[in-house]
C-alpha positions as CSV (number, residue, x, y, z in Angstrom):
1,M,0.0,0.0,0.0
2,S,1.3,3.4,-0.9
3,E,2.4,5.8,1.8
4,Q,0.6,8.7,0.3
5,T,-1.5,10.7,2.3
6,S,-4.4,11.2,-0.1
7,P,-7.9,10.9,1.1
8,G,-9.0,7.1,0.8
9,R,-5.4,5.9,1.1
10,R,-4.2,4.2,4.4
11,I,-0.7,4.4,5.4
12,V,-0.1,1.1,7.3
13,S,2.6,-1.3,7.7
14,S,0.4,-4.5,7.7
15,R,-2.6,-4.4,5.2
16,H,-3.7,-7.6,6.9
17,L,-4.3,-5.6,10.0
18,A,-5.9,-2.7,8.3
19,E,-9.0,-4.3,7.0
20,G,-12.4,-3.7,8.4
21,D,-13.0,-1.9,11.8
22,G,-10.4,-0.3,13.5
23,W,-8.1,0.0,10.5
24,E,-7.0,3.4,11.9
25,M,-5.2,1.5,14.8
26,S,-2.8,0.1,12.3
27,E,-2.2,3.5,10.6
28,L,-1.4,4.8,14.4
29,E,0.8,1.7,15.0
30,F,2.8,2.3,11.6
31,G,3.3,5.8,12.9
32,L,4.6,4.5,16.3
33,I,7.1,2.1,14.5
34,V,8.4,4.9,12.3
35,V,8.7,7.2,15.3
36,F,10.1,4.7,17.6
37,N,13.1,4.1,15.0
38,A,13.4,7.7,14.4
39,F,13.4,8.4,18.2
40,S,16.1,5.7,18.9
41,R,18.4,6.7,15.9
42,W,18.1,10.4,17.5
43,T,18.8,9.5,21.0
44,T,22.0,7.5,20.0
45,R,23.2,10.3,17.4
46,C,22.7,12.9,19.9
47,M,24.5,11.0,22.5
48,A,27.5,10.5,20.2
49,A,27.5,14.0,19.8
50,A,27.5,14.7,23.3
51,G,30.6,12.6,23.4
52,Q,29.4,9.0,24.4
53,P,28.9,7.0,21.0
54,D,28.8,3.4,22.6
55,L,25.3,3.7,24.2
56,S,22.1,1.9,22.9
57,P,18.9,3.7,23.0
58,L,17.8,1.7,26.4
59,E,21.1,2.6,27.9
60,I,20.7,6.4,27.2
61,L,17.0,6.3,28.5
62,I,18.2,4.7,31.6
63,L,20.9,7.0,32.1
64,H,18.3,10.0,31.8
65,N,16.1,8.1,34.2
66,V,18.8,7.7,36.9
67,N,19.6,11.3,36.4
68,H,16.1,12.5,36.7
69,R,15.8,14.7,40.0
70,A,19.1,13.5,41.2
71,R,17.1,10.7,43.1
72,D,18.6,7.4,43.7
73,K,16.7,4.8,41.9
74,R,16.3,0.9,42.2
75,L,16.1,-1.3,39.4
76,A,12.4,-1.7,40.0
77,D,11.9,2.1,40.1
78,I,13.6,2.3,36.8
79,C,11.6,-0.5,35.1
80,F,8.4,1.0,36.4
81,L,8.9,4.5,35.0
82,L,10.0,3.3,31.7
83,N,7.4,0.5,31.6
84,I,10.0,-2.4,31.0
85,E,8.8,-5.7,31.9
86,D,12.0,-7.6,31.3
87,S,14.4,-6.2,34.3
88,H,17.2,-8.5,32.8
89,T,17.8,-5.9,30.0
90,V,17.6,-3.0,32.4
91,N,20.0,-4.7,34.8
92,Y,22.5,-5.3,31.8
93,A,22.3,-1.7,30.8
94,L,22.8,-0.6,34.3
95,R,26.2,-2.9,34.6
96,K,27.3,-1.4,31.4
97,L,26.8,2.2,32.6
98,L,28.4,1.5,35.7
99,K,31.4,0.1,33.9
100,A,31.5,3.2,31.8
101,G,31.7,5.3,34.9
102,L,28.3,7.0,34.3
103,L,26.5,5.6,37.3
104,E,27.5,4.7,40.9
105,S,25.8,2.1,42.9
106,E,25.1,1.6,46.6
107,K,23.8,-1.6,48.4
108,R,21.4,-0.6,51.1
109,G,20.3,-3.7,52.8
110,K,19.0,-6.0,50.0
111,E,18.3,-3.1,47.6
112,V,20.9,-1.7,45.3
113,F,20.2,2.2,44.5
114,Y,21.8,3.7,41.4
115,R,22.6,7.4,40.7
116,T,24.4,9.3,38.0
117,S,28.2,9.8,38.8
118,P,29.8,13.4,38.1
119,D,30.8,12.1,34.5
120,G,27.1,10.7,33.9
121,V,25.7,14.1,35.1
122,A,28.0,16.1,32.9
123,L,27.1,13.9,29.9
124,C,23.3,14.4,30.4
125,K,24.1,18.0,30.3
126,L,26.0,17.9,27.1
127,Y,23.0,15.7,25.7
128,R,20.7,18.6,26.7
129,D,22.7,21.2,24.9
130,V,22.9,19.1,21.6
131,R,19.1,18.3,22.0
132,S,18.5,22.0,22.4
133,Q,20.6,22.9,19.6
134,C,19.6,20.1,17.0
135,L,15.9,19.2,18.2
136,L,14.3,21.9,20.1
137,E,15.5,24.8,17.8
138,G,14.0,22.8,14.8
139,L,10.8,22.0,16.6
140,S,9.7,25.9,16.5
141,A,9.1,25.6,12.8
142,T,6.5,22.9,13.3
143,D,2.8,23.8,13.8
144,L,2.9,22.0,17.3
145,S,2.4,24.2,20.4
146,G,3.6,23.4,23.8
147,E,-0.1,22.6,24.7
148,E,-0.4,20.5,21.7
149,L,2.6,18.4,22.6
150,R,1.4,18.0,26.2
151,E,-1.8,16.7,24.8
152,L,0.0,14.3,22.5
153,A,2.1,13.1,25.3
154,R,-1.1,12.3,27.3
155,N,-2.8,10.6,24.6
156,L,0.5,8.5,24.1
157,R,0.3,7.6,28.0
158,A,-3.3,6.7,27.8
159,L,-2.6,4.4,24.7
160,S,0.2,2.6,26.7
161,G,-2.3,1.8,29.2
162,H,-4.6,0.1,26.4
163,Y,-1.6,-1.8,25.2
164,D,-0.7,-2.8,28.6
165,Q,-4.3,-4.1,29.3
166,A,-4.3,-5.7,25.7
167,S,-1.2,-7.7,26.5
168,R,-2.6,-8.9,29.7
169,A,-5.6,-10.2,27.9
170,A,-3.6,-12.0,25.3
171,A,-1.4,-13.5,27.9
172,S,-4.4,-15.0,29.7
173,L,-5.6,-16.7,26.3
């Protein structure tokens, strides 16, 4: 199917999912696939421009999450906030970030808490600067206002809840 946006044309990644009622969801899912891949590519290139070219998109998200509000976080906190079910992938990323000197850890009882190291904080600041220069300055040329971006973010969070519920339903089949 063509990716043109003319009336009557559907932009989908899987035609067999776009037949009948609910075809619009397939169009949305295709948009999510494209934006996910663009976002992943952006985060790695932004981080490379900030000086750390060897981090995966997940590792970058985890670094930013741990740096958020300068509060120590546990593995479970990170998984919950990023909506990641497979804690093993997060644990592996945490070990890589520790080895790179971007995080520090501290064991408190049976729990391990993570925080950004001074190098990790500095890298997050450099990332923010590159993001501002390359992404935010170009965003002003779009027709999306701050309120529209906030509404889009609210809708995406609501959709994540629908997908979580559907995944629970599918797991019970």
